C-alpha positions in Angstrom: 41.7 -65.7 -10.9 45.0 -64.7 -9.3 45.2 -61.7 -11.5 41.7 -60.5 -10.5 42.3 -60.5 -6.8 44.6 -57.5 -6.6 42.3 -55.6 -8.9 39.3 -56.3 -6.7 41.2 -55.4 -3.6 42.3 -52.1 -5.2 38.8 -51.3 -6.3 37.4 -51.9 -2.7 40.2 -49.7 -1.3 39.5 -46.9 -3.8 35.7 -47.1 -3.1 36.3 -46.9 0.7 38.7 -43.9 0.2 36.1 -42.2 -2.1 33.4 -42.6 0.6 35.6 -41.2 3.3 36.6 -38.3 1.1 33.0 -37.5 0.3 32.1 -37.3 4.0 35.3 -35.6 5.4 36.8 -33.7 2.5 36.2 -30.2 1.3 34.6 -27.1 2.9 30.9 -27.8 2.9 29.1 -27.0 6.1 27.3 -23.7 6.7 25.7 -23.5 10.2 22.2 -21.8 10.0 21.6 -18.7 12.1 19.4 -19.1 15.1 16.6 -16.5 14.7 13.7 -18.2 16.4 13.9 -15.8 19.4 13.9 -12.5 17.5 11.7 -10.3 15.3 13.6 -8.9 12.4 13.1 -5.7 10.4 15.3 -5.6 7.4 16.2 -2.9 4.9 16.1 0.1 7.2 17.8 3.0 5.4 19.5 5.8 7.4 21.5 8.9 6.4 22.9 10.7 9.5 25.6 13.4 9.9 27.8 13.9 13.0 30.9 15.6 14.4 32.9 12.4 13.8 32.5 9.2 11.8 31.8 7.3 15.0 29.2 9.7 16.2 27.5 9.6 12.8 27.5 5.8 12.9 26.1 5.7 16.5 23.4 8.2 15.5 22.5 6.1 12.5 22.0 3.0 14.6 19.8 5.0 17.0 17.7 6.2 14.1 17.5 2.7 12.7 16.1 1.3 16.0 13.4 4.0 16.1 12.3 3.5 12.5 12.4 -0.3 12.8 10.3 -0.3 15.9 7.6 1.7 14.2 7.6 -0.7 11.2 7.5 -3.8 13.5 4.7 -2.3 15.7 2.5 -1.6 12.6 3.3 -5.0 11.1 2.1 -6.8 14.2 -1.0 -4.7 14.6 0.3 -2.1 17.1 -0.2 1.6 17.0 3.3 2.3 15.6 4.2 4.8 18.4 7.8 5.7 19.2 9.6 4.5 22.3 12.5 6.2 24.2 16.0 5.2 23.2 16.5 3.6 26.7 13.4 1.3 26.1 14.6 0.4 22.7 18.0 -0.5 24.0 16.3 -3.1 26.2 14.3 -4.5 23.2 17.0 -4.6 20.5 19.1 -7.8 20.5 21.3 -7.0 17.5 21.9 -4.8 14.5 23.0 -6.3 11.2 24.8 -4.2 8.6 23.5 -5.0 5.1 25.4 -2.1 3.4 27.1 1.0 4.8 29.1 4.0 3.7 31.2 5.8 6.4 32.5 9.3 5.8 34.4 11.7 8.1 31.1 13.2 9.3 28.4 11.2 7.6 26.9 7.7 7.8 24.7 6.1 5.1 23.6 2.5 5.6 21.0 -0.1 5.1 20.5 -2.0 8.3 18.6 -4.8 9.8 17.3 -4.6 13.4 16.6 -7.6 15.6 14.1 -7.3 18.5 13.8 -9.7 21.4 10.7 -11.7 20.6 9.4 -12.2 24.2 9.9 -8.5 25.3 8.5 -7.0 22.1 5.5 -9.3 22.1 4.8 -8.5 25.7 4.9 -4.8 25.0 2.6 -5.1 22.0 0.2 -7.4 23.8 0.5 -10.3 21.3 1.5 -13.9 21.5 5.3 -14.3 21.1 5.0 -17.6 19.2 2.3 -18.2 16.6 1.1 -21.6 15.4 3.6 -23.0 13.0 3.7 -25.9 10.5 5.0 -29.3 11.4 8.8 -29.5 11.2 9.9 -29.4 7.5 13.3 -30.7 6.4 14.9 -28.2 3.9 16.9 -29.7 0.9 18.2 -26.7 -1.0 18.9 -27.9 -4.6 20.8 -25.7 -7.0 21.3 -26.4 -10.8 24.1 -24.6 -12.5 26.3 -25.7 -15.4 24.0 -28.7 -15.9 24.8 -30.1 -12.5 22.6 -30.4 -9.5 24.0 -30.0 -6.0 22.7 -30.0 -2.4 25.4 -30.6 0.2 28.0 -32.2 -2.0 29.9 -28.9 -1.8 29.2 -25.4 -0.4 26.8 -23.4 -2.7 25.4 -19.9 -2.6 21.9 -21.4 -2.4 22.8 -23.3 0.8 24.5 -20.2 2.3 21.3 -18.2 1.5 19.1 -20.6 3.4 21.6 -20.8 6.3 21.5 -17.0 6.8 17.7 -16.7 6.3 16.1 -15.6 9.5 13.1 -17.9 10.1 11.6 -16.1 13.2 8.9 -14.4 11.3 7.9 -17.4 9.1 5.1 -19.8 9.9 7.1 -22.6 8.5 9.1 -24.6 11.0 12.3 -25.2 8.9 14.7 -27.9 9.8 17.9 -26.7 8.1 20.9 -29.2 8.0 24.3 -27.7 8.3 25.7 -29.8 5.4 28.4 -31.5 7.6 29.0 -35.1 8.5 26.7 -37.5 6.7 24.4 -34.8 5.2 26.1 -35.0 1.8 25.4 -38.7 1.7 21.8 -38.7 2.9 20.7 -35.5 1.2 21.9 -35.1 -2.4 20.5 -34.3 -5.8 19.8 -38.0 -6.4 17.7 -38.4 -3.3 15.4 -35.6 -4.5 14.3 -37.8 -7.4 13.6 -40.9 -5.3 9.9 -41.2 -4.3 10.4 -44.3 -2.2 8.7 -43.7 1.2 10.8 -46.2 3.2 14.1 -44.3 2.7 12.5 -40.9 3.1 10.9 -42.1 6.4 14.4 -43.1 7.7 15.8 -39.7 6.6 13.0 -37.6 8.2 13.3 -39.6 11.4 17.0 -38.9 11.5 16.4 -35.1 11.3 13.2 -35.0 13.4 11.0 -33.7 10.6 7.5 -34.6 9.4 7.9 -33.8 5.7 10.4 -32.4 3.2 10.7 -29.1 1.3 12.9 -28.9 -1.8 13.5 -25.2 -2.7 15.2 -25.3 -6.1 17.0 -22.7 -8.2 18.3 -22.9 -11.8 21.0 -20.3 -12.6 21.9 -19.1 -16.0 24.5 -16.5 -16.9 24.5 -14.3 -19.9 28.3 -14.1 -20.0 31.1 -14.4 -17.4 30.6 -11.7 -14.8 27.4 -10.5 -16.5 23.7 -10.7 -15.6 22.6 -13.8 -13.7 19.0 -15.2 -14.0 17.6 -17.4 -11.4 14.4 -19.5 -11.8 13.3 -20.4 -8.2 10.8 -23.2 -7.6 9.1 -24.1 -4.3 8.7 -27.9 -4.3 7.3 -30.1 -1.6 7.3 -33.8 -0.6 9.0 -37.0 -1.9 7.0 -36.6 -5.1 8.7 -33.2 -5.7 5.3 -31.4 -6.2 5.7 -27.9 -7.6 3.9 -25.2 -5.5 5.1 -22.1 -7.2 7.8 -20.6 -9.4 9.4 -17.1 -9.7 12.1 -15.7 -11.9 14.5 -13.1 -10.7 17.5 -11.3 -12.3 20.5 -9.5 -11.1 22.8 -7.2 -13.3 26.1 -8.8 -12.5 27.7 -11.8 -10.8 28.6 -9.5 -7.8 24.9 -9.4 -6.9 24.5 -13.2 -6.7 24.2 -13.2 -2.9 21.4 -10.6 -3.0 19.7 -12.7 -5.8 19.8 -15.8 -3.5 18.4 -13.9 -0.5 15.6 -12.5 -2.6 14.8 -16.0 -3.9 14.7 -17.5 -0.4 12.3 -14.7 0.8 10.0 -15.3 -2.2 9.9 -19.1 -1.8 9.2 -18.7 1.9 6.2 -16.6 1.0 5.0 -19.3 -1.4 5.4 -22.0 1.3 3.5 -19.8 3.8 0.6 -19.3 1.3 0.5 -23.0 0.6 0.3 -23.7 4.4 -2.6 -21.3 4.7 -4.3 -22.9 1.8 -3.9 -26.4 3.2 -1.5 -27.6 0.5 1.4 -28.2 2.8 0.0 -30.9 5.0 2.5 -33.8 5.7 2.2 -36.7 3.4 0.4 -39.5 5.2 2.5 -42.1 3.5 5.6 -40.7 5.4 4.2 -41.8 8.7 5.6 -45.1 10.0 3.5 -48.1 9.1 1.3 -49.5 11.9 2.9 -52.1 14.1 1.5 -55.6 13.7 -0.9 -56.6 16.4 0.9 -58.6 19.1 -0.1 -62.2 19.5 -1.8 -62.5 22.9 0.0 -64.7 25.3 -1.8 -66.8 27.9 -2.0 -65.0 31.2 -3.1 -65.9 34.6 -6.5 -65.1 35.9 -6.5 -61.3 36.6 -7.0 -60.1 40.1 -9.0 -57.0 41.1 -5.7 -55.0 41.5 -4.4 -55.8 38.0 -7.8 -55.0 36.5 -7.8 -51.6 38.2 -4.3 -51.0 37.0 -5.1 -51.9 33.4 -8.2 -49.6 33.4 -6.0 -46.7 34.7 -3.3 -47.4 32.1 -5.9 -47.5 29.2 -6.9 -43.9 30.0 -3.4 -42.6 29.4 -3.1 -40.4 26.3 0.0 -40.6 24.1 1.7 -37.2 23.3 4.7 -36.7 21.0 7.1 -34.0 22.3 9.7 -32.4 20.1 12.7 -31.1 22.1 16.2 -29.8 21.5 19.1 -32.2 22.2 22.4 -30.3 21.9 24.2 -33.1 23.8 23.8 -36.4 25.4 23.2 -35.0 28.9 20.2 -33.0 27.6 18.4 -36.2 26.7 18.5 -37.7 30.2 17.8 -34.3 31.8 14.7 -33.7 29.7 13.3 -37.2 30.2 13.8 -36.9 34.0 12.1 -33.5 34.2 9.1 -34.6 32.1 8.7 -37.8 34.2 8.6 -35.7 37.3 5.6 -33.7 36.1 2.2 -34.6 37.6 0.0 -36.7 35.4 2.9 -38.3 33.4 2.7 -42.1 33.3 5.9 -42.7 31.2 8.3 -40.8 28.9 11.0 -42.1 26.6 12.9 -40.8 23.6 11.8 -42.6 20.4 14.0 -40.7 17.9 17.4 -39.3 18.9 19.1 -36.5 16.8 22.0 -35.1 18.8 22.6 -31.5 17.8 19.1 -31.2 16.5 15.5 -32.0 17.5 14.6 -35.3 19.1 11.2 -36.9 19.6 9.8 -38.2 23.0 6.8 -40.4 23.5 4.9 -39.3 26.7 1.8 -40.9 28.2 -0.3 -38.5 30.2 -3.6 -38.3 31.9 -4.5 -34.9 30.5 -2.6 -33.3 27.5 -3.8 -29.8 28.4 -2.6 -30.1 32.0 0.6 -31.6 30.7 1.2 -28.5 28.5 0.4 -26.2 31.5 2.9 -28.1 33.7 5.6 -27.6 31.0 5.1 -23.9 30.9 5.3 -23.7 34.7 8.7 -25.2 34.4 9.9 -22.4 32.1 9.4 -24.1 28.7 8.0 -22.4 25.7 5.3 -24.7 24.4 3.8 -24.6 20.8 1.3 -27.0 19.2 -1.6 -28.7 20.9 -3.2 -32.0 21.5 -1.0 -35.0 20.7 1.9 -33.1 19.2 3.9 -30.5 21.2 7.1 -28.6 20.5 9.0 -27.3 23.6 11.9 -24.9 23.8 13.9 -23.3 26.5 13.7 -19.5 26.3 16.7 -17.8 24.8 18.9 -15.8 27.2 18.6 -12.0 26.8 21.2 -10.6 24.4 23.5 -7.8 25.3 22.7 -4.2 24.4 24.3 -3.3 21.1 27.3 -0.9 21.3 28.6 1.4 18.7 31.8 -0.8 18.2 30.1 -4.1 17.4 27.2 -5.5 15.5 24.7 -8.2 16.5 23.9 -11.3 14.5 23.4 -10.2 10.9 
């Protein structure tokens, strides 16, 4: 027994060290871009000449704004008419460079243009925020070399989902950054576990209602040669297959473009599934009903207590999803909502600092409650007993020839 004690102690020490290394070690996190406040038009091709390289580049950006606005206007049901460059400068929040070639007097590029969602929607006379799905946790699984990975280390599939702009999608994606405990909670092993209890705990941690598992299997013809990706759109703890698509790129240098194309195709599959009613949250992921409390003996009620009980029974519970970047935002949001007329009580039931938390609010009238939130400057989506509130994004600076916006 004396000989076993050092071995057991060493094993426990190594296990603890391995756990810390799995959480803290390596370069793993990729912060997702925030694109909920912008319309994006990608793949705008320009070919402009100028007296200097800088003048040609500036002219190319101007032309890209005009072409992108026409495309966006037609896509959203507008007439597709041109606007002045001054008006476009007020609408454009950024320009992303997908590919560019700069010569002494010529500029050839493929650009992406971001338009401020609120201003563009107001000009086109449409709603800035369409109805979206319940929040869906994204677990990007990649298989390559016979090994499956999610957040165990940084992968090109994780990076593609992080840079995907979700503003034009009807899916409300919850995209973890891959830092902290993400690699322990969300890994390739968890994808194969159908147990609802642990999944409920994970979804509650990230403020989501269900899980999406976009999967890609990569195969290479030879080192540096063509790469084939089989992309699968999977959904729920049971890993249900919604659709599959196979894409190919000619060399390993085009892997990033292959991943971006795969993300766009899977997003289209998920949106079609949502429209077809196949992306509804799994009812088994909802928390089980609480046991009925045992009634305790109470004193004979008075008229005042009877009236108070009748008033309380008319209150309607509403679940509110709100952003909590820090601890102060929790107290501030609860205090503001409690101050609204018709609110009986408000308390946070699921806290996710740096993400989206859940608040349980009892109100007299859900419609009046949503109207009161909008009057306080919130953007409110959803209806009835489930609302999602956001603070409007601050207007971005006008793009200049020397800097690009979020790309």
